[in-house]
C-alpha positions as CSV (number, residue, x, y, z in Angstrom):
1,M,0.1,0.1,0.1
2,R,1.1,3.5,-0.9
3,E,2.4,5.3,2.1
4,I,-0.3,8.4,1.5
5,D,-3.1,5.8,1.5
6,L,-1.7,4.2,4.6
7,E,-1.6,7.2,6.3
8,K,-5.3,8.5,5.2
9,W,-6.4,5.2,6.7
10,L,-4.6,5.2,10.0
11,A,-6.6,8.7,9.9
12,T,-9.3,7.4,9.8
13,I,-9.6,4.9,12.6
14,P,-9.5,7.4,16.0
15,H,-12.4,8.7,14.3
16,I,-13.8,5.6,14.2
17,V,-12.9,4.3,17.7
18,A,-14.5,7.6,18.9
19,L,-18.0,6.7,17.7
20,L,-18.1,3.3,19.9
21,P,-20.0,4.3,23.3
22,L,-17.1,4.2,25.5
23,P,-16.0,7.8,26.4
24,F,-13.2,7.4,28.9
25,I,-11.7,4.3,27.4
26,N,-11.8,5.8,24.0
27,I,-10.0,9.0,24.8
28,L,-7.4,6.2,26.2
29,L,-7.5,4.2,23.2
30,V,-6.8,7.2,20.8
31,Q,-4.2,8.2,22.9
32,L,-2.2,4.6,22.9
33,Y,-3.1,4.6,18.9
34,R,-1.2,8.1,18.9
35,M,2.0,6.8,20.6
36,M,1.9,3.7,18.0
37,F,1.6,5.8,15.1
38,G,2.7,9.1,15.8
39,Q,5.3,9.1,13.9
40,Y,3.3,10.0,10.7
41,H,2.6,13.7,11.1
42,F,-1.1,13.7,9.4
43,V,-2.2,10.7,11.8
44,D,-0.9,12.4,15.0
45,H,-2.9,15.6,13.7
46,H,-6.0,13.6,13.3
47,A,-5.8,11.4,16.8
48,R,-4.7,14.8,18.9
49,E,-7.3,17.0,17.5
50,N,-9.8,13.7,18.3
51,I,-8.6,13.4,21.9
52,N,-8.7,17.2,22.2
53,F,-12.7,17.0,21.3
54,Q,-13.6,14.0,23.2
55,I,-12.1,15.5,26.5
56,S,-14.2,19.0,25.4
57,I,-17.4,17.0,25.1
58,Q,-16.9,15.1,28.0
59,L,-16.2,18.3,30.0
60,Y,-19.3,19.8,28.6
61,I,-21.7,17.3,29.4
62,I,-20.1,17.2,32.9
63,I,-21.3,20.7,33.0
64,L,-24.8,20.0,32.0
65,F,-25.0,17.5,34.3
66,V,-23.4,19.4,37.4
67,I,-26.2,22.6,36.2
68,G,-28.9,20.1,36.7
69,F,-27.4,18.7,40.0
70,V,-27.4,22.3,41.6
71,I,-30.6,23.1,40.3
72,D,-32.1,20.3,41.8
73,K,-30.5,20.9,45.2
74,V,-31.2,24.6,44.9
75,M,-35.2,23.3,44.6
76,D,-34.9,20.5,47.4
77,I,-33.4,23.1,50.2
78,I,-36.3,25.2,49.4
79,P,-39.6,24.5,51.6
80,T,-42.5,23.4,48.9
81,N,-44.6,26.2,50.8
82,M,-41.9,28.6,49.5
83,I,-41.8,27.4,46.1
84,T,-43.7,29.4,43.7
85,T,-45.1,28.7,40.3
86,P,-42.0,30.5,38.6
87,L,-39.9,29.0,40.9
88,A,-41.2,25.5,39.7
89,L,-41.3,26.3,36.5
90,L,-37.5,26.9,36.6
91,D,-37.2,23.4,37.8
92,I,-39.2,21.9,35.1
93,T,-37.8,24.3,32.1
94,S,-34.2,24.0,33.4
95,G,-34.3,20.0,33.4
96,I,-36.2,19.9,29.7
97,I,-33.0,22.8,28.4
98,I,-30.7,20.0,30.0
99,V,-31.9,17.1,28.0
100,A,-32.4,19.2,25.0
101,F,-28.6,20.6,25.1
102,L,-27.8,16.6,25.6
103,I,-29.8,15.4,22.9
104,V,-28.0,18.5,20.5
105,I,-24.6,17.6,21.7
106,S,-25.2,13.7,21.1
107,I,-26.4,14.6,17.6
108,S,-23.5,17.0,16.5
109,Y,-20.7,14.8,17.8
110,L,-22.0,12.1,15.6
111,G,-22.1,14.6,12.6
112,I,-18.8,16.1,13.7
113,M,-17.6,12.6,13.8
114,V,-18.7,11.7,10.4
115,A,-17.2,14.7,8.8
116,A,-13.6,14.1,10.4
117,I,-13.9,10.4,8.8
118,I,-14.3,12.2,5.6
119,A,-11.8,14.7,6.2
120,A,-9.3,12.0,6.9
121,L,-10.3,9.4,3.8
122,R,-9.6,12.5,1.6
123,K,-6.6,13.7,3.6
124,K,-7.7,17.1,4.6
125,Y,-6.4,18.3,8.1
126,F,-9.4,18.8,10.2
127,K,-10.1,21.4,13.1
128,F,-13.1,20.1,15.1
129,P,-15.2,23.1,16.4
130,L,-16.1,24.2,19.9
131,T,-13.0,22.2,21.3
132,I,-10.4,23.5,23.7
133,R,-6.9,22.2,22.6
134,F,-5.5,20.2,26.3
135,V,-3.4,18.2,24.0
136,K,-0.6,20.3,21.8
137,S,2.0,19.1,19.6
């Protein structure tokens, strides 16, 4: 197999692994993969971007859960005779908004991963949107 074709396929694998429903294990697998095939700059770029994106998504999801937990605990602290309609609506609305964000994040994650796979197969460098760059070159 030609060097360019090999590099292209090697760069695709981290994105396919990221589609498995194992959030923290995916990051570890992609990092191990990066260590094995990091001598190819193109593969290293895609693996590094993938790791950064996965960590960012996990961080965003954790933040959403913390916000939901805090709102729930604040509502539990307030005595039931003091809860007014606006406060009850805040509790319900915040839950609906958090679930909606989780759905949007999940669908976006899938779409962005597919775009990254296509970019790798076309031998193009890909930068994930809304990504915090934890792992640098």
